[in-house]
C-alpha positions as a LaTeX table, in Angstrom:
\begin{tabular}{lrrr}
\hline
Residue & $x$ (\AA) & $y$ (\AA) & $z$ (\AA) \\
\hline
Met1 & 7.60 & $-8.08$ & 17.99 \\
Ser2 & 7.10 & $-6.73$ & 14.49 \\
Phe3 & 3.75 & $-6.41$ & 12.74 \\
Asp4 & 4.82 & $-8.71$ & 9.97 \\
Thr5 & 7.95 & $-10.66$ & 9.11 \\
Thr6 & 8.53 & $-8.51$ & 6.02 \\
Leu7 & 8.64 & $-5.43$ & 8.24 \\
Ala8 & 11.50 & $-6.96$ & 10.22 \\
Asp9 & 13.48 & $-7.65$ & 7.04 \\
Arg10 & 15.84 & $-4.68$ & 6.95 \\
Arg11 & 18.49 & $-6.07$ & 4.60 \\
Pro12 & 19.98 & $-3.30$ & 2.44 \\
Leu13 & 18.20 & $-2.68$ & $-0.83$ \\
Pro14 & 20.32 & $-3.16$ & $-3.99$ \\
Leu15 & 21.85 & 0.14 & $-5.12$ \\
Arg16 & 19.92 & 0.29 & $-8.41$ \\
Gln17 & 16.58 & 0.06 & $-6.56$ \\
Arg18 & 17.30 & 2.67 & $-3.89$ \\
Pro19 & 16.55 & 5.93 & $-5.77$ \\
Ser20 & 13.04 & 4.97 & $-6.88$ \\
Ala21 & 12.14 & 3.39 & $-3.52$ \\
Ala22 & 13.45 & 6.45 & $-1.65$ \\
Leu23 & 11.54 & 8.81 & $-3.96$ \\
Ala24 & 8.33 & 6.83 & $-3.40$ \\
Ala25 & 8.86 & 6.84 & 0.39 \\
Val26 & 9.48 & 10.61 & 0.52 \\
Ala27 & 6.48 & 11.35 & $-1.71$ \\
Ala28 & 4.32 & 9.04 & 0.43 \\
Arg29 & 5.41 & 10.76 & 3.62 \\
Leu30 & 4.36 & 14.13 & 2.18 \\
Leu31 & 1.12 & 12.79 & 0.75 \\
Ala32 & 0.21 & 11.12 & 4.06 \\
Thr33 & $-0.09$ & 14.58 & 5.65 \\
Arg34 & $-2.93$ & 15.51 & 3.31 \\
Ser35 & $-6.68$ & 14.95 & 3.73 \\
Pro36 & $-8.20$ & 11.64 & 2.58 \\
His37 & $-9.97$ & 13.52 & $-0.22$ \\
Arg38 & $-6.69$ & 15.03 & $-1.46$ \\
Ile39 & $-4.88$ & 11.69 & $-1.22$ \\
Thr40 & $-7.61$ & 10.02 & $-3.26$ \\
Arg41 & $-7.51$ & 12.75 & $-5.91$ \\
Val42 & $-3.72$ & 12.55 & $-6.25$ \\
Leu43 & $-3.71$ & 8.75 & $-6.46$ \\
Thr44 & $-6.55$ & 8.75 & $-8.98$ \\
Ala45 & $-4.54$ & 11.13 & $-11.17$ \\
Val46 & $-1.21$ & 9.29 & $-10.96$ \\
Arg47 & $-2.63$ & 5.81 & $-11.65$ \\
Thr48 & $-3.52$ & 6.87 & $-15.21$ \\
Gly49 & $-1.75$ & 4.79 & $-17.84$ \\
Ala50 & $-0.56$ & 2.06 & $-15.51$ \\
Arg51 & $-1.47$ & $-1.58$ & $-15.98$ \\
Pro52 & $-2.84$ & $-3.55$ & $-13.01$ \\
Ala53 & $-0.07$ & $-4.82$ & $-10.73$ \\
Thr54 & 0.35 & $-8.49$ & $-10.00$ \\
Ala55 & 0.62 & $-9.65$ & $-6.40$ \\
Asp56 & 4.35 & $-10.34$ & $-6.92$ \\
Glu57 & 4.97 & $-6.85$ & $-8.31$ \\
Ala58 & 3.11 & $-5.21$ & $-5.45$ \\
Leu59 & 4.90 & $-7.36$ & $-2.86$ \\
Ala60 & 8.29 & $-6.47$ & $-4.40$ \\
Ala61 & 7.41 & $-2.76$ & $-4.16$ \\
Arg62 & 6.22 & $-3.15$ & $-0.57$ \\
Asp63 & 9.41 & $-4.99$ & 0.34 \\
Ala64 & 11.53 & $-2.24$ & $-1.25$ \\
Val65 & 9.84 & 0.62 & 0.63 \\
Val66 & 10.00 & $-1.28$ & 3.92 \\
Arg67 & 13.70 & $-1.89$ & 3.38 \\
Ile68 & 14.46 & 1.75 & 2.47 \\
Ser69 & 12.25 & 3.58 & 5.01 \\
Arg70 & 12.13 & 3.17 & 8.77 \\
Arg71 & 8.75 & 4.91 & 8.90 \\
Cys72 & 7.27 & 2.48 & 6.40 \\
Ala73 & 8.69 & $-0.44$ & 8.38 \\
Thr74 & 6.91 & 0.41 & 11.65 \\
Asp75 & 3.71 & $-1.10$ & 12.98 \\
Ser76 & 2.04 & 2.32 & 12.76 \\
Gly77 & 3.38 & 3.06 & 9.27 \\
Cys78 & 0.54 & 1.55 & 7.28 \\
Leu79 & $-0.48$ & 4.80 & 5.58 \\
Pro80 & 2.97 & 5.86 & 4.32 \\
Arg81 & 3.83 & 2.20 & 3.58 \\
Ser82 & 0.71 & 1.67 & 1.45 \\
Leu83 & 1.16 & 5.02 & $-0.31$ \\
Ala84 & 4.84 & 4.36 & $-1.00$ \\
Thr85 & 3.96 & 0.90 & $-2.32$ \\
Val86 & 1.43 & 2.18 & $-4.86$ \\
Leu87 & 3.70 & 5.07 & $-5.87$ \\
Leu88 & 6.67 & 2.74 & $-6.41$ \\
Cys89 & 4.45 & 0.40 & $-8.40$ \\
Arg90 & 3.43 & 3.41 & $-10.52$ \\
Leu91 & 7.06 & 4.31 & $-11.13$ \\
Arg92 & 7.43 & 0.76 & $-12.42$ \\
Gly93 & 4.39 & 1.08 & $-14.71$ \\
Thr94 & 1.83 & $-0.80$ & $-12.62$ \\
Trp95 & $-0.93$ & 0.01 & $-10.14$ \\
Pro96 & $-2.41$ & $-2.19$ & $-7.39$ \\
Thr97 & $-5.57$ & $-1.20$ & $-5.52$ \\
Trp98 & $-4.90$ & 1.17 & $-2.61$ \\
Cys99 & $-7.32$ & 0.78 & 0.28 \\
Thr100 & $-8.11$ & 2.37 & 3.60 \\
Gly101 & $-10.66$ & 1.03 & 6.00 \\
Val102 & $-11.82$ & 0.54 & 9.55 \\
Arg103 & $-12.87$ & $-2.17$ & 11.94 \\
Thr104 & $-15.01$ & $-1.71$ & 15.01 \\
Gln105 & $-13.93$ & $-4.43$ & 17.47 \\
Pro106 & $-11.60$ & $-2.96$ & 18.62 \\
Phe107 & $-11.84$ & 0.23 & 16.63 \\
Ser108 & $-8.89$ & 0.69 & 14.32 \\
Ala109 & $-8.09$ & 2.24 & 10.95 \\
His110 & $-5.70$ & 0.70 & 8.45 \\
Ala111 & $-4.32$ & 1.28 & 4.95 \\
Trp112 & $-3.19$ & $-1.54$ & 2.69 \\
Val113 & $-2.65$ & $-2.61$ & $-0.92$ \\
Val114 & $-4.54$ & $-5.29$ & $-2.85$ \\
Ala115 & $-3.29$ & $-7.06$ & $-5.98$ \\
Gly116 & $-4.57$ & $-10.22$ & $-7.58$ \\
Gly117 & $-7.63$ & $-10.00$ & $-5.35$ \\
Gln118 & $-5.62$ & $-10.40$ & $-2.14$ \\
Pro119 & $-4.10$ & $-8.01$ & 0.40 \\
Val120 & $-0.35$ & $-7.73$ & $-0.19$ \\
Gly121 & 1.93 & $-8.53$ & 2.74 \\
Glu122 & $-0.82$ & $-8.33$ & 5.35 \\
Pro123 & $-0.80$ & $-10.81$ & 8.22 \\
Arg124 & $-3.92$ & $-12.77$ & 9.02 \\
Ser125 & $-3.90$ & $-11.30$ & 12.52 \\
Ala126 & $-4.52$ & $-7.83$ & 11.07 \\
Gly127 & $-8.24$ & $-8.39$ & 11.61 \\
Thr128 & $-11.06$ & $-7.62$ & 9.29 \\
Tyr129 & $-11.23$ & $-4.10$ & 7.95 \\
Thr130 & $-14.13$ & $-2.71$ & 5.97 \\
Pro131 & $-12.80$ & $-0.70$ & 3.00 \\
Val132 & $-13.85$ & 2.95 & 3.12 \\
Val133 & $-11.72$ & 4.41 & 0.30 \\
Thr134 & $-10.19$ & 2.45 & $-2.57$ \\
Val135 & $-8.21$ & 3.55 & $-5.62$ \\
Pro136 & $-8.04$ & 0.59 & $-8.03$ \\
Pro137 & $-6.27$ & 0.53 & $-11.39$ \\
Ala138 & $-7.88$ & 2.85 & $-13.95$ \\
Gly139 & $-10.89$ & 1.23 & $-15.57$ \\
Glu140 & $-11.35$ & $-1.26$ & $-12.74$ \\
Glu141 & $-13.68$ & 0.64 & $-10.44$ \\
Pro142 & $-14.87$ & $-1.91$ & $-7.88$ \\
Ala143 & $-18.43$ & $-2.26$ & $-6.73$ \\
Val144 & $-18.98$ & $-1.95$ & $-3.01$ \\
Gly145 & $-17.60$ & $-5.07$ & $-1.34$ \\
Asp146 & $-15.32$ & $-6.14$ & $-4.23$ \\
Val147 & $-12.13$ & $-5.40$ & $-2.30$ \\
Pro148 & $-11.52$ & $-8.01$ & 0.38 \\
Pro149 & $-10.79$ & $-6.74$ & 3.87 \\
Ala150 & $-7.11$ & $-6.84$ & 4.84 \\
Gly151 & $-7.53$ & $-9.79$ & 7.19 \\
Glu152 & $-9.28$ & $-12.10$ & 4.70 \\
Arg153 & $-7.23$ & $-14.64$ & 2.80 \\
\hline
\end{tabular}
């Protein structure tokens, strides 16, 4: 059973959308091998000049990377999926909030994207994660607790 219905949706991506989605997925795969500090620094630099993404824009980007990349479409692909989503949004001129966090019962780490104040494409069964690192749109630095955990709706 898949993590989320959108992860199971593997219809081919339209030809015109493939290059940018593939570029974002490859860049995300490389970035995911770096330390959390390095990832945060890179994302903070590349978000510059982008406007905040709407939930629909972020969901469209997430759908595109899931459809183009098998790694992003797996249950364990939350880090490359979330990175590819924000990078594809940036290629399109927008930036959602990128988040990583943890929960303790049972212990688990997760990475996700927030736009419009809500987690994008996250199922309710994902549980409640406490954000540890967030990279919001430039100029929208959240106070502690402003980003809702992935499981809240």
